[in-house]
N, C-alpha and C positions, 0 to 999 in steps of 0.2 A: 535457434529459437534460445532465448535469456530467458531464465525465471529470476526474479529480483523477489527474495523471502525475508521478511520483516516479522519480527516476535515485539509484541506489545502485553505489558502488564497494566491491565485498565484498572482504574478509580472506580471501586464499587456502587458509586453513586452514577456512573456515568457511562454505566455497560450499553443502555438503549442507545443513547446518543454515538457511542463509540461504533457499535455495530452498525447505524444508519448513515455515518459517516466513510465507512470504510466498504460497507458492500457492493456487489458487483452493479447496484443501481445509486450510488451513492455520488458525493461532490469529488471524490479522488477520480471515478470512474470517468465522471463529467469531463475533467479537465484532460485524462489521459486521452480520452476519444479525439481529442485536438491534434492528435499525431496519428498519422496512418500505419505507423509501426507497432502502436498498441495492439496487443491481441484478445485479453481477458485479465480479470483480477480474482482469485478466489481465498474468502475469509473464512476461517475456520478457527473454533473455539477448541481448547482441551478439553475431554471427556471427563478427565479426573476431577473438574471442578474448577474453582478460583475463577480468576478474571484473566488468565494468558491466553490469549490470540496468535494465531500466526495468519498473515497476507501475505499470499504470492501474487505477483505481478508479471504478467507474459507480455514478453515484447518479441519483436521477429528478428532483433539484433542487438548485441550491444551499441555499436553505432546509433540506431533507431533512437534506444533509451538515452544515451548520452546528447543527442541533438533535441530530443525532446526537452530533457533537463535544461541543457543553455537556451533554448528558444523561449522555453516558460517556466523560466528561473524566478520572475516576480510571482507569477501567479500562483505558483509551487511553494513559496516560500509563506506567502500570505494564508493558504491552507494550509500549510504545516502549522503556522503558529496558532491558527484558529482550533486546530485541533491537540495541540500540546497540554491542553488543562485536561484532557480526558484520561490520559494516562500517567503511571507512574515512571514507565521507562518504555523506550524504543530502542530495537537492537537489530540492524542489518545482519541479519544470520549469514547471507551470502548470495553471491550472483551465480548463476548455476546454466550449465548449457545441457542441452538435451544431447544423448549419445543414441546412435541407431544399433 
């Protein structure tokens, strides 16, 4: 199992739109569902306030994630470009494997 974790610093005027785009029923998850290797997405907001968010995307494997990125590169890039105006920064925190 693979967990890809992203950190975002969202522009205050775009918080609602960001949440709509990145929540589990938003356009990113719609795109991810094109892959049988996609498992789930979790959207988290920092409880200390501000506009800091974490998004975790769960995939069946690193291979499934990489295959999805290659197969849907154009759609991924288009959605990424559409969302860029919503945040000040985006950082891939890491790619994590679940330990038993």
